[in-house]
LOBARO-833296 format. One record per residue (C-alpha): residue number from 1; residue in one letter; z, y, x negated. Coordinates in pm, whole numbers, padded with zeros to 5 digits, always signed. Each point is the difference from the previous one (the first is absolute). Layout:
<pts>
i:NUM	aa:A	up:Z	north:Y	east:X .
...
</pts>
This chain:
<pts>
i:1	aa:M	up:-07480	north:+04746	east:+13344 .
i:2	aa:I	up:-00146	north:+00301	east:-00148 .
i:3	aa:R	up:+00112	north:+00094	east:-00363 .
i:4	aa:S	up:-00045	north:+00320	east:-00178 .
i:5	aa:T	up:-00234	north:-00196	east:-00240 .
i:6	aa:D	up:-00228	north:-00056	east:+00288 .
i:7	aa:Y	up:-00100	north:+00345	east:-00011 .
i:8	aa:L	up:-00296	north:+00139	east:-00205 .
i:9	aa:S	up:-00162	north:+00344	east:-00010 .
i:10	aa:A	up:-00364	north:+00034	east:+00047 .
i:11	aa:T	up:-00024	north:+00181	east:-00311 .
i:12	aa:T	up:+00187	north:-00290	east:-00187 .
i:13	aa:L	up:-00249	north:-00256	east:+00169 .
i:14	aa:S	up:-00290	north:+00200	east:-00112 .
i:15	aa:K	up:+00123	north:-00008	east:-00366 .
i:16	aa:K	up:+00130	north:-00343	east:-00008 .
i:17	aa:T	up:-00238	north:-00181	east:+00236 .
i:18	aa:S	up:-00066	north:-00299	east:-00244 .
i:19	aa:A	up:+00386	north:-00063	east:-00072 .
i:20	aa:T	up:+00078	north:+00049	east:+00367 .
i:21	aa:L	up:-00247	north:-00260	east:+00099 .
i:22	aa:D	up:+00127	north:-00241	east:-00272 .
i:23	aa:A	up:+00351	north:+00026	east:+00131 .
i:24	aa:L	up:-00126	north:-00083	east:+00339 .
i:25	aa:A	up:-00202	north:-00287	east:-00118 .
i:26	aa:N	up:+00283	north:-00132	east:-00238 .
i:27	aa:G	up:+00254	north:+00004	east:+00274 .
i:28	aa:D	up:+00221	north:+00275	east:-00153 .
i:29	aa:T	up:-00028	north:+00154	east:+00341 .
i:30	aa:D	up:-00140	north:-00093	east:+00315 .
i:31	aa:K	up:-00065	north:+00339	east:+00170 .
i:32	aa:L	up:+00006	north:+00360	east:-00094 .
i:33	aa:I	up:+00029	north:+00312	east:+00226 .
i:34	aa:I	up:-00236	north:+00259	east:-00097 .
i:35	aa:L	up:+00121	north:+00361	east:+00019 .
i:36	aa:K	up:-00188	north:+00322	east:+00011 .
i:37	aa:N	up:+00196	north:+00308	east:+00014 .
i:38	aa:N	up:+00308	north:-00220	east:+00031 .
i:39	aa:T	up:-00126	north:-00138	east:+00336 .
i:40	aa:P	up:-00099	north:-00361	east:+00039 .
i:41	aa:K	up:-00373	north:-00028	east:+00038 .
i:42	aa:A	up:-00085	north:-00357	east:-00067 .
i:43	aa:V	up:+00122	north:-00347	east:-00094 .
i:44	aa:L	up:-00145	north:-00206	east:-00295 .
i:45	aa:L	up:+00064	north:-00375	east:+00025 .
i:46	aa:S	up:-00048	north:-00299	east:-00219 .
i:47	aa:M	up:-00266	north:-00235	east:+00119 .
i:48	aa:E	up:+00265	north:-00260	east:+00049 .
i:49	aa:S	up:+00198	north:+00228	east:+00213 .
i:50	aa:Y	up:-00312	north:+00108	east:+00194 .
i:51	aa:E	up:-00091	north:-00351	east:+00056 .
i:52	aa:A	up:+00334	north:-00118	east:+00117 .
i:53	aa:M	up:+00025	north:+00307	east:+00230 .
i:54	aa:E	up:-00360	north:-00087	east:+00148 .
i:55	aa:Q	up:+00121	north:-00363	east:+00058 .
i:56	aa:E	up:+00325	north:+00105	east:+00165 .
i:57	aa:M	up:-00202	north:+00234	east:+00246 .
i:58	aa:E	up:-00249	north:-00302	east:+00085 .
i:59	aa:D	up:+00303	north:-00229	east:+00053 .
i:60	aa:L	up:+00172	north:+00265	east:+00226 .
i:61	aa:R	up:-00340	north:+00063	east:+00189 .
i:62	aa:L	up:-00038	north:-00367	east:+00051 .
i:63	aa:M	up:+00360	north:-00032	east:+00122 .
i:64	aa:A	up:-00053	north:+00269	east:+00252 .
i:65	aa:L	up:-00323	north:-00153	east:+00124 .
i:66	aa:A	up:+00165	north:-00351	east:+00046 .
i:67	aa:M	up:+00297	north:+00172	east:+00193 .
i:68	aa:A	up:-00234	north:+00182	east:+00217 .
i:69	aa:R	up:-00182	north:-00334	east:+00077 .
i:70	aa:L	up:+00318	north:-00167	east:+00080 .
i:71	aa:D	up:+00095	north:+00264	east:+00247 .
i:72	aa:S	up:-00335	north:-00058	east:+00184 .
i:73	aa:F	up:+00005	north:-00388	east:-00029 .
i:74	aa:N	up:-00060	north:-00169	east:+00328 .
i:75	aa:E	up:+00084	north:-00369	east:-00045 .
i:76	aa:K	up:-00175	north:-00091	east:+00320 .
i:77	aa:K	up:-00328	north:+00119	east:-00175 .
i:78	aa:A	up:+00074	north:-00171	east:-00312 .
i:79	aa:L	up:-00209	north:-00311	east:-00118 .
i:80	aa:S	up:+00182	north:-00284	east:-00179 .
i:81	aa:H	up:-00068	north:-00107	east:-00342 .
i:82	aa:D	up:-00098	north:-00351	east:+00116 .
i:83	aa:F	up:-00242	north:+00163	east:+00252 .
i:84	aa:I	up:-00155	north:+00209	east:-00274 .
i:85	aa:L	up:-00031	north:-00298	east:-00229 .
i:86	aa:E	up:-00152	north:-00216	east:+00273 .
i:87	aa:K	up:-00255	north:+00283	east:+00120 .
i:88	aa:F	up:-00119	north:+00062	east:-00356 .
i:89	aa:G	up:-00002	north:-00345	east:-00124 .
i:90	aa:A	up:+00228	north:+00074	east:-00299 .
</pts>
């Protein structure tokens, strides 16, 4: 949910860059929507939020890949686990 405190003008950001970055780093806020002329122009995230978003995107990408592979899976062409162990001597 976006709160009114999540918005910050570009002017305020330029004047209070250090305090803004500290607020993100300390967890006082996890994201800020930067406004220029009262229009959203950018989003500033804490590293923790950014890394969590990156991880979630990677998880979703891998899930989509796994689902696509399941759709094209042909059991007749599959090799058993025992066959692979025997063939490669593991």
